[in-house]
N, C-alpha and C positions, 0 to 999 in steps of 0.2 A: 509771555511771551513763549512762541513751539517753542520746543527743541530741534537744530536741525539737524544730530541724530536719531534716524529713524526707530521708535519704541524698541523692534525687535532686537535691535543692540542696545540697545543705552538697559536694556534687563537684563542682561550676560553679567554673572560674577565678575566683574574685572579685577577685582582685586585679589581676586585667587588665579586670576584666565591668566594677567598680565605675570605676574613674575614663573609663570608656566613657559609661558613665550619666547621671555627675554630667554631660559634655561635651553630652551631644545632649540634656540638659533646661540644659545655659547657651546652646546654641543655639535651641532652645525660648522660652528666654524674650528671644534677642536678635528675633526672629521676630514676636514677641507685640506686644514695643515697637518695631518698623519699623513695622506692621500700624495703628497708633494706637492699642493695649491692643483686640489684635482676635484671637483665634486663627485666625479664616481671613483669607487663603485659602495663610498661608504655618505657620504654625506646627502646626497639627492635619494639613496632609499634613507633614510630617517626622517628627511622632509614629507616626503612621500608616506609615508605612515601615519609621522603625526601629521597631517591634513588630514588624512583618514578617520584616522580616529577623532578627530575634532568636527569634522562633518558628521561621523555616527552620532555623539554627543548632543549637537544640535537639534538631529533629528529626535533622538529620547527625550531628550528635554521640552521641542513640544508638541509628543504627546499627550495628551489627555491623561489624567489620572485613573482614572475608571477602567482606560483603553490597559495601561501598563498593568495594571493590576487585573484582568484578566489576562492579563499575555503571560502573567510568572508563573503559574503553573503549569502548562503550555513546556515552557519557555525550561523551568526545572525540570522537566523530564524528559526535552531534545538534549540538554546538558550533557543527562548523567549517561543518554543510551552513547555523547562524545564519550564519557570517561568508561563507558565498556568494549566502545573499539579502540583507544588507546589501549586498552588492555590484549587487545585481540591483531593492533595491529599500527602502534606504536612503533614511533622511530625515537632512539638514541638523540639525547643533547644535553651535557656535563655528566654525562654518569649514568643518571637518569632516564627512564621511558616514558616518558610524560608531553608526549608530542605528537600531533597526527601532521603528517607531510600532505599537505591539499598541493600540490603544484606551487602556485602563485609564493606561498606562504606556509610556514611552521606556526599552527592552532596549540595553546597551551590548553583544554577545557576546563582541567582545574578552578587557571583566573578567574573565568567565567560565575565562579561558582562564591571569589569575594564579596561580590557588591554584595552580595546576600548573607553576609559574617559566614558562609561557611567555608570554610578551609580544608581542603583537600589535598590529600597525595597522594600517588599512583608509588606503592611499596609491593613490588614484585618479587621473594623471591623464593632460593632455592627449594625444592619439592621438600627435601629435611628439616629445612628450616620452614619452612610454612603446615606441616604438618602438627607439627610440635603446639602449635599455639593457633588451626585455624579454627578450633573451637570456639573459642577466649574474645575471638576479632568484633570492634562493634560493627562494623560495616565490612564484607569479606566477597568474595566473589569466589567458585565455584565453582565445576568441571565437573560432570558426572560423564561416567563414562553409560557404555550397554552391558543391560541384564537382560537373558536370556526373558527372563517374565516378568509382568510390569507391575506386578503385586511386591519385585525385590525391592527395588530402589522403595516404594513406597515403605516396605518394612527395615530398611537401614536409615531414613531419610527423616519419616514423618513417623512414625510410632510413638507413640508417648513416652521416654526416658528410654531410652536405646541410646547406644553409645554414640553414630555419628548424625543426632537428631541435632544438627547446631543453628535451629533457627527456634530450638525450645518451643515447640508446635507441640499443644496437646489438646484432645477434642477427641472424650469417650466415643461420640457418637463414630466419628473415624478409624478408632479401634476397633470397635464393632462389626464393621463396614470390611475393616479387612480381614478379621480374623475366618467371617464367611466368605470372602473371595479366596482366600486361602487355603479352604476346605474343599475347593471345590475344581475338578480336574477337568472336566470340558472346559475348551479352549473357548468357547461360544458362548455359554453360561456365565462362566465368569468376566469375558469381556464387558457384560453386561452391568457385574455389581463393580466393577472396576472403572466404569464407565462412572459411577454416584461417587466412587472416591473421588476422582479427578474433579468431578462438580462443587464437595464438598470443600477442597481446595482450592476449587478459583472462586469461591464465594470467600475463602475468608481471607485468600489476600495473601499469603503467609512470605511468597518469593516473588519475584520480577524471573520471570523467564525472557532473557535477552537474547537468547539468539539459539539453535540447532545446529553443532558444530558438524562437520564434515571430514570424513576420515579418505586419507589417500597415502600411497605407496608407489611407491619406486622402484624400480629393477631393472635390470642387464636383458636384452632382450634372448639371452641364455637362461633366464632363472624361468621358468616354466611354472606352473601352478601355484604362482602364488598372489594373492589377493588380502584387499581391506578388509579385514574382519573388525565388524563393528566396537567390539568390544578392547580392540592393540592386542588382539592375544598373535599369536605366532606360532603356526600349527607346519614348523616345518619337516615332518611327517610324510604332506602331500606335494610337496616341492623337489622339481631334480632340474638338472643344469642338460644344455642338451652342446653336441661335443661344439669344440671350437671349429 
């Protein structure tokens, strides 16, 4: 005799889902009581989030295994970009900057890494503390400011054995080509060799270049001659004030 319960429903892991559903409704009851016998503003939001989560879980569970494998790497990259977005524009929650404000919800990207067994915590430290340990952190995010010559950053960050080579990158071909670029005075000739340097770095894929940062400056309308200097320098010798 065939079961009266549809197969897609019957094959769900009810031994796990039943306690979860009961616990969710118990929590909703507690929130209903805490709001003085009202579903708003706690219990209704609680149940809505649970319903959305269950729908998403059922959709993911119904996907073919090969499709999930195919989407693993794109999904990983997307979550990494979300983590970078947290550093750039994240909001505080519980004393930590780990959230993205999407308007209709607060998203914590580090939680999306946990099903893959990757536990990440965004640890944003004061400048003085960060620079004491930036060379030894397993996975770090560093923002480099502008240098007048392209080879300056390459010498500081990617030449073998230099003090600020945070990736421990070492490539004799790169070092030799960098020496060649540093000996060229003509900017147009040096640009050709610098292009080779950039191609070597791209082929070796030693970093993820997440974004290019914009530089802004704000000032009172009386302040004249102030501009957004690309290296964040302050050239106040060219600044003056209009009479009030």
